[in-house]
Every structure is written in structure tokens, then in C-alpha cells.
Residue, then its C-alpha position, 0 to 999 in steps of 0.5 A: m197685929a191689927a185685924r182686918k176683919k172680924a174673926k169668926a172665933t169668939v174670944p174673951a175680951i181683956t178688960q182694964e181691970p184685973m180678973d177677980t177669979v180663982l184659978p184652978e191649981s193646975l193653972v196657978n203658974f200657967p204663963i201667958v205669952g202676948i205677942g205684938a207686931s205690925a208692919g212686917g209681922l206676918a214674916a216674924f210670926e211665921a218664923f216664930f212658929s217655925g221654931m216651935p217644937t213639935d215633940v213637946d207641949p210648951d204649956m203656954a197660951f196665945e190668943l188674937l183679939e179684935p181691935s176696939a178703936p179705929r186705926g190710928q187711935r189705938l195702941p193695942i199691944d200696949f193695952f194687951f201687955r198692960s192687961l197681962a201685967q195686971d192680971l198675971h204679974e210674974r207669969a206675963i210674958g211680952i214679945v215685940l216683933s217687927g213693926t213701926g212706931s213704939d207700940g208695945t214699949l209701955g206695955l213691956r214696962a208694965i210687964k217688967g214692973e210686975v217681974g214678968m219677962a220681956m222679949a224683942q225681935n233682933p232689929a237686924s232680923t226685922g222688916y221694920d225695926g221701930m217697935p223692937r228698937s223702942a222696946i230694946n232702948t228701954g233697957l228692960v228687954d230680957y232677950e233680943l232674938p230672931p223669932a225662930e229662936m224665941p220658942a226654945r228660949l220661952i220654954a227654957y225660961a218657963t222651966r227655969t223661972l216658973g217651974r213649968t216642965p214641958t210634957a211630951a206631945v202625943q206624936g206632935t198632935r197638940a203642937e200641930n193642932a195649935l199651928k193649924k188653928t194659928f194658920i186658920i186665924l191668920h188666913a181669916q185675918t189677912g187672906h194669906d195661907f201659910s200652912h203649905r210652907f210647913n207641909e213642904 
């Protein structure tokens, strides 16, 4: 999803070259989930995070990046997914949500080429089905689901395939904090406040 203004938080840039670092042993199997969306993406993100369990820590990461090329000249989701594939191999997970065009399709090919996992939003549940349909048409998507069903599938996949066992969250605090941070970033980027919908 393209950012409309510069995020206040400082985030590390993802380079085109693989990272040449030694990860701590606790992070060796740590999966990174890249989520890409454009038109209709806010509703898809909201549905995705509504499905995130509050009683366990999924032990995975998410991050938003500032686009570096002018609108119309960039395919940020493909770039992000290719970077994940190069750096993380089988621990890379790519999710394509609602959007027009085909951004994300080539990136998912790269992730699958490294034996990572690919997921796409069920076209019937999207506002704009171009991006998910393009990804699904490759035949490489592992799971085609509505966004609210994706977190449970992610956790099951990480447990079964990567040997990651979710740990109980302390009264849901870590999950709640992650949601709050996501709401802050979404509000800063879009001007929309989604936090009240989870407090009703």
C-alpha cells in the first residue's frame, strides 16, 4: 500500500542485496510476513488484523516502508517480496491483498522460488481483485482466503513447517500493542482511525 506522507517512525530500508549478517539463534527460523495491497487495501488490512488472535504471540514480524520511486513508476510489493525471498529464503511469506494491476505477482514467484509461502486474498472478498487474481493465476499461491482467516493459517503454517510454536501472550498485551502500533501507522499514512472499531 503506498504511503501518502513520510512515516514518523524510522524503519530500516530493505536493500536489493541479501543481508550479510549472522542472526541470533533465536531468530534463525523467525518468519517475516510481507503484506501488499493497494486499492481496497485498508478494508483488507482491517479484516486481516481482526483475525489476529489476542491470546497468543504469533512470533512473526510486519513492517511498512516508505516508497522510494514516484507513483506510477514503482512496483513496491514486488520489490519487497523479492527482498524477502533473497534474504529469508523459506522463512519468507508473501500475502497479496486487494488491489488493481499485478504488483506482487513477480515477488510471490521469487518467494516460491526460495520455497517460501504465498497467500492471496480470495477475489470474492476484495474491493479490487486485480492483484490477488494475478497472483492466483500463477498457480503458485498456497492459500486463497478472506483476510480475517489468514492469521490462523499463518500461525498453523509457521508451527507445522517452520517449527515455530506460538507462545501465550500476557493478557493479550503484546498483540494489543502490535495492533495499536499498526493503527498509529495507518492513521499517520492515511488519516483514517481504525482503532475505535476494535474497542466497540
